[in-house]
C-alpha positions as CSV (number, residue, x, y, z in Angstrom):
1,M,204.4,193.3,260.4
2,T,204.7,196.5,262.2
3,S,206.9,198.1,263.8
4,Y,207.7,196.4,266.6
5,G,208.2,192.5,264.6
6,V,204.4,191.5,265.3
7,A,201.4,190.3,262.7
8,M,198.9,193.1,262.1
9,T,195.5,191.5,263.6
10,S,192.2,191.9,262.3
11,T,190.4,194.9,264.7
12,S,187.3,195.9,265.1
13,E,187.5,199.4,262.9
14,D,188.2,197.0,259.3
15,Y,185.2,195.9,260.0
16,S,181.5,197.2,259.7
17,A,179.5,196.1,263.2
18,S,177.6,192.8,261.9
19,E,180.5,191.9,260.0
20,W,183.0,192.0,263.4
21,T,180.0,189.6,264.7
22,Q,179.7,187.5,261.6
23,H,183.9,186.9,262.4
24,S,183.9,186.9,265.9
25,M,181.1,184.4,265.8
26,F,183.2,182.1,263.8
27,G,186.1,182.2,265.0
28,D,184.7,181.9,268.0
29,L,182.6,178.4,266.6
30,L,185.9,177.3,265.5
31,Q,187.6,176.9,268.9
32,Q,185.3,175.1,270.4
33,K,186.4,171.6,268.3
34,W,184.8,169.5,270.9
35,L,181.4,171.1,269.6
36,L,182.5,171.1,266.4
37,A,182.6,167.1,266.7
38,A,180.1,166.4,268.8
39,A,177.0,167.8,266.6
40,A,179.2,166.0,263.8
41,V,177.9,163.1,265.3
42,F,174.7,163.9,266.5
43,I,173.9,164.6,262.8
44,A,175.7,161.4,261.7
45,G,173.1,159.8,264.1
46,L,170.1,161.3,262.8
47,W,171.2,160.3,259.6
48,L,171.1,156.8,260.7
49,L,168.1,156.8,262.4
50,S,166.1,158.1,259.4
51,R,167.6,155.0,257.5
52,R,166.9,152.3,260.0
53,S,163.0,151.6,258.5
54,A,160.1,151.7,261.5
55,P,159.0,148.2,262.8
56,E,156.0,148.3,261.8
57,E,157.2,148.8,258.5
58,Q,159.4,145.6,258.5
59,A,156.8,143.9,259.8
60,A,154.5,144.6,256.8
61,R,157.5,143.9,254.3
62,R,157.8,139.7,255.6
63,L,154.3,140.0,256.1
64,V,154.3,140.2,251.6
65,R,157.5,138.6,251.5
66,D,156.6,135.3,253.5
67,W,152.2,134.8,251.9
68,R,154.2,133.2,249.0
69,N,154.9,130.5,251.7
70,V,151.5,129.6,253.0
71,D,150.0,126.7,252.2
72,D,147.0,126.1,255.3
73,A,145.8,128.0,257.5
74,T,148.1,127.3,260.5
75,D,151.0,129.2,258.6
76,V,148.0,131.8,258.0
77,R,147.8,132.1,261.2
78,D,151.3,131.9,262.6
79,L,152.2,134.5,260.1
80,L,149.6,136.8,261.2
81,G,149.7,136.7,264.6
82,D,153.8,137.2,264.4
83,N,153.2,140.7,262.2
84,V,149.6,141.8,262.2
85,P,150.0,143.4,265.9
86,T,153.1,145.2,265.0
87,I,151.4,146.7,261.9
88,L,148.6,147.7,263.8
89,R,150.1,149.2,266.7
90,P,150.5,152.4,266.0
91,A,147.0,152.5,264.8
92,L,146.0,151.0,268.2
93,L,148.1,153.4,270.3
94,T,146.5,156.2,268.6
95,A,142.9,155.0,269.3
96,L,143.5,154.6,272.6
97,E,144.7,158.0,273.1
98,E,141.6,159.6,271.5
99,I,139.7,157.3,273.6
100,E,141.9,158.2,276.1
101,N,141.3,162.3,275.7
102,V,137.1,161.4,275.8
103,V,137.3,159.7,279.5
104,Q,138.5,163.2,280.5
105,R,137.2,165.2,279.1
106,W,133.9,163.3,280.1
107,F,135.4,163.5,283.5
108,R,135.7,167.1,283.7
109,Q,132.5,168.3,282.5
110,L,131.3,166.3,285.2
111,E,133.6,167.7,287.7
112,R,131.8,170.9,286.2
113,E,128.4,169.9,286.8
114,I,129.4,168.4,290.8
115,R,130.3,171.9,291.4
116,R,127.4,173.6,289.8
117,L,124.9,171.7,292.4
């Protein structure tokens, strides 16, 4: 305490430049309670999303689980019809993207050839 009855606070003279920056940044961050709450909610949301299985994983599990209950061709068709499209969807989307890239490349080459004429 000083002679005026006021507690002394830390000043920049007590810290090196690096320590002062770190101390003041941490203090500023702690004053932003809403920012800390938003960061906590964001991290919790990411954690919950990472725990949820992808649709294709769930479909594969259902396919394996329900395969035991297949008795005839109709059951096989129903089981595969419900699960295989979901399982193959990512692969089909990747193949479609690649086809799109190839077609775009061909059109660019064709445009260059037309300009040369």
